[in-house]
KEVOZA-418694 format. One record per residue (C-alpha): x, y, z. Coordinates in steps of 0.5 Angstrom, whole numbers, padded with zeros to 4 digits, always signed. Layout:
<recs>
XYZ;...
</recs>
This chain:
<recs>
+0012+0133-0050;+0010+0135-0057;+0007+0128-0059;+0003+0124-0055;+0004+0117-0053;-0003+0115-0052;-0006+0109-0056;-0011+0111-0061;-0016+0106-0058;-0019+0109-0052;-0018+0102-0048;-0011+0102-0049;-0009+0109-0046;-0004+0108-0040;-0007+0109-0034;-0004+0114-0028;+0001+0110-0024;-0002+0107-0018;+0000+0102-0012;-0001+0095-0014;-0006+0091-0010;-0004+0084-0012;-0003+0083-0004;+0002+0079-0001;+0002+0073-0004;+0006+0072-0010;+0005+0066-0014;+0011+0063-0019;+0011+0067-0025;+0008+0064-0032;+0011+0066-0038;+0008+0073-0040;+0009+0074-0047;+0008+0069-0053;+0014+0067-0057;+0011+0070-0064;+0013+0077-0066;+0009+0083-0064;+0004+0084-0069;+0003+0091-0072;-0003+0095-0071;-0004+0097-0078;-0010+0102-0076;-0005+0107-0072;-0005+0114-0073;-0001+0120-0070;-0004+0124-0064;-0002+0130-0061;-0002+0131-0053;+0003+0134-0047;+0005+0131-0041;+0007+0133-0036;+0021+0134-0011;+0021+0134-0005;+0027+0132-0002;+0027+0127+0004;+0029+0127+0011;+0035+0123+0011;+0040+0121+0017;+0045+0125+0021;+0050+0123+0016;+0047+0127+0010;+0052+0132+0009;+0052+0139+0005;+0056+0136-0001;+0050+0131-0002;+0045+0137-0004;+0051+0141-0008;+0048+0138-0015;+0052+0139-0021;+0048+0144-0026;+0050+0144-0033;+0047+0144-0040;+0040+0146-0037;+0040+0139-0032;+0042+0138-0025;+0046+0132-0023;+0048+0128-0016;+0053+0132-0012;+0055+0126-0008;+0060+0122-0011;+0060+0127-0017;+0061+0124-0024;+0059+0117-0022;+0052+0117-0025;+0051+0120-0032;+0044+0121-0032;+0040+0127-0029;+0037+0128-0022;+0032+0133-0023;+0024+0134-0023;+0024+0132-0031;+0028+0126-0030;+0024+0124-0024;+0018+0124-0028;+0021+0120-0033;+0023+0114-0028;+0016+0114-0025;+0013+0113-0032;+0018+0107-0033;+0016+0105-0026;+0009+0104-0029;+0011+0101-0036;+0015+0096-0032;+0009+0094-0027;+0004+0094-0034;+0010+0089-0037;+0010+0085-0031;+0002+0084-0030;+0002+0089-0024;+0007+0085-0020;+0013+0089-0017;+0017+0083-0017;+0017+0075-0018;+0021+0072-0012;+0017+0068-0007;+0018+0072-0001;+0013+0070+0003;+0007+0074+0007;+0011+0078+0012;+0018+0080+0010;+0022+0084+0016;+0028+0088+0012;+0028+0090+0005;+0033+0094+0001;+0031+0097-0006;+0038+0098-0009;+0038+0105-0013;+0031+0107-0011;+0031+0113-0016;+0024+0117-0015;+0023+0112-0009;+0016+0109-0012;+0018+0102-0012;+0020+0102-0005;+0014+0107-0003;+0009+0102-0006;+0012+0096-0003;+0012+0099+0004;+0005+0100+0003;+0003+0093+0001;+0008+0090+0006;+0007+0094+0013;+0011+0089+0017;+0017+0091+0013;+0022+0096+0014;+0024+0098+0007;+0030+0102+0006;+0032+0105-0001;+0039+0107-0003;+0041+0112-0008;+0046+0117-0010;+0041+0123-0010;+0036+0125-0004;+0031+0126-0010;+0025+0122-0006;+0019+0125-0003;+0019+0126+0004;+0011+0124+0005;+0012+0117+0005;+0009+0111+0009;+0013+0110+0016;+0016+0104+0015;+0020+0107+0009;+0026+0111+0009;+0032+0113+0004;+0039+0114+0005;+0045+0116+0001;+0050+0111-0001;+0054+0109-0007;+0052+0101-0008;+0058+0100-0011;+0062+0101-0005;+0063+0095+0000;+0057+0094+0004;+0056+0094+0012;+0050+0090+0013;+0052+0083+0014;+0050+0084+0022;+0043+0086+0020;+0042+0082+0014;+0036+0083+0009;+0030+0078+0008;+0029+0081+0001;+0034+0086-0004;+0031+0089-0010;+0034+0092-0016;+0031+0095-0022;+0034+0099-0028;+0041+0099-0026;+0044+0099-0033;+0048+0105-0035;+0050+0106-0028;+0054+0100-0025;+0061+0098-0027;+0061+0092-0023;+0055+0088-0023;+0058+0081-0021;+0061+0085-0015;+0054+0088-0013;+0051+0081-0013;+0056+0078-0009;+0055+0084-0004;+0047+0083-0004;+0049+0075-0003;+0053+0077+0003;+0048+0082+0006;+0042+0077+0005;+0039+0073+0011;+0039+0065+0010;+0033+0063+0006;+0032+0070+0004;+0031+0073-0004;+0035+0078-0008;+0032+0080-0015;+0035+0084-0020;+0030+0087-0026;+0034+0090-0032;+0035+0091-0039;+0039+0089-0045;+0039+0096-0048;+0041+0093-0055;+0035+0097-0060;+0032+0091-0064;+0026+0090-0068;+0023+0083-0070;+0021+0085-0077;+0028+0089-0079;+0025+0096-0079;+0030+0099-0074;+0036+0097-0079;+0039+0103-0081;+0035+0108-0078;+0037+0113-0073;+0034+0110-0067;+0039+0104-0068;+0045+0109-0069;+0043+0113-0063;+0043+0106-0059;+0050+0104-0062;+0053+0111-0060;+0050+0111-0053;+0052+0104-0051;+0059+0104-0054;+0060+0111-0050;+0057+0108-0043;+0061+0102-0044;+0068+0106-0046;+0067+0109-0039;+0066+0102-0036;+0059+0102-0035;+0055+0096-0037;+0049+0097-0041;+0047+0090-0043;+0047+0086-0036;+0040+0083-0037;+0042+0077-0040;+0048+0076-0036;+0044+0076-0029;+0042+0069-0028;+0050+0067-0029;+0052+0072-0024;+0047+0070-0019;+0049+0063-0020;+0056+0065-0019;+0055+0069-0013;+0052+0062-0009;+0044+0063-0010;+0040+0057-0011;+0033+0057-0014;+0035+0062-0019;+0030+0064-0024;+0030+0068-0030;+0025+0071-0035;+0025+0075-0041;+0020+0081-0042;+0019+0084-0049;+0018+0092-0049;+0016+0095-0055;+0017+0103-0056;+0011+0106-0059;+0004+0105-0060;+0005+0101-0066;+0003+0094-0063;-0004+0091-0065;-0004+0087-0058;-0007+0092-0053;-0002+0090-0047;+0004+0091-0052;+0001+0098-0054;+0000+0100-0047;+0007+0098-0045;+0010+0102-0052;+0006+0108-0050;+0009+0109-0043;+0016+0107-0047;+0015+0113-0052;+0013+0118-0046;+0019+0116-0042;+0024+0117-0048;+0021+0124-0050;+0026+0126-0045;+0030+0120-0044;+0034+0120-0051;+0037+0127-0049;+0038+0125-0041;+0042+0119-0043;+0046+0123-0048;+0047+0129-0045;+0053+0128-0040;+0056+0123-0044;+0057+0126-0050;+0059+0133-0047;+0063+0131-0042;+0067+0125-0046;+0066+0126-0053;+0067+0134-0054;+0059+0135-0057;+0056+0141-0056;+0049+0142-0052;+0046+0143-0059;+0049+0137-0062;+0046+0133-0057;+0039+0136-0057;+0039+0135-0065;+0041+0128-0064;+0035+0127-0059;+0030+0130-0064;+0032+0126-0069;+0032+0119-0065;+0025+0121-0062;+0023+0122-0070;+0024+0115-0071;+0021+0113-0064;+0014+0116-0066;+0015+0113-0073;+0009+0108-0073;+0013+0104-0079;+0019+0103-0075;+0018+0098-0069;+0023+0098-0064;+0023+0092-0058;+0028+0092-0052;+0029+0086-0048;+0028+0087-0040;+0030+0081-0035;+0027+0079-0029;+0032+0075-0025;+0031+0072-0018;+0035+0067-0013;+0035+0065-0006;+0041+0065-0001;+0041+0058+0002;+0040+0056+0009;+0046+0056+0013;
</recs>
């Protein structure tokens, strides 16, 4: 990475990802951020630095097609259900997902979830597990639980706690877990990858034990600013292009604010929703927002290209070089401390009623 996401002040630098030590007890979440605009740190300056898979052992149903990755434009993409997911699955992307994991933990006060699941969950499903980081840390925190992480790609590490396993699955298929339901189902950042969220949430409801919980954490991918600095900027144009492109292929890029309604429609009760603001860049004055923005800036170093490459080359006739130029122009805006992007991230959870 050519430019740093480190905060100028030493205490605001993001620390290495680590397991949360919050313990098994989860209290009811309190509002994390005030309603006032995020204050800009006038003292920020440019900085320079750089940053930098194992394949898991799977069940007998693993076939050679799962590992037959599509390779194009210098990236690799999943082989199972080829084309269903338009972002890559290579080491660069897994590193990016781990940065996002730390960003989410920071934004949620180091809580991996908000649902009041109790101290001893027995069966847990992490839907769209990605690098597997959330599932691994949950399994470490809750040794009572059997944790299953599902994904289209076998891109999770093999050295994992004994109570976690990863499976290859397309979560948009009909689920077959009704006879062995879950105490807790978790999903995070499935925007840009799911075409029918209401159906997926209904499948989760169907396969949750009475009294069990489901929690989705996801974006509204709209690029906005509280002071108007993104209006007319290249970064605003990028997100408009990417959102329109993914939605033209049937993917939902803005599920966050709709999750609460979908949960209620599916039959969940005690539904709670919380909106969290995620700045992009180290421009905020507040230490916590600055740290979140630093992680966000680090992940878009590769993320702008990752989101655009397959979409624009497969469906819109762009060349690889054109996508790279687009990503570079957008990244320039992300690094510009006079432009203050903010994204909305939603945490929504609900309980399946007792039988």
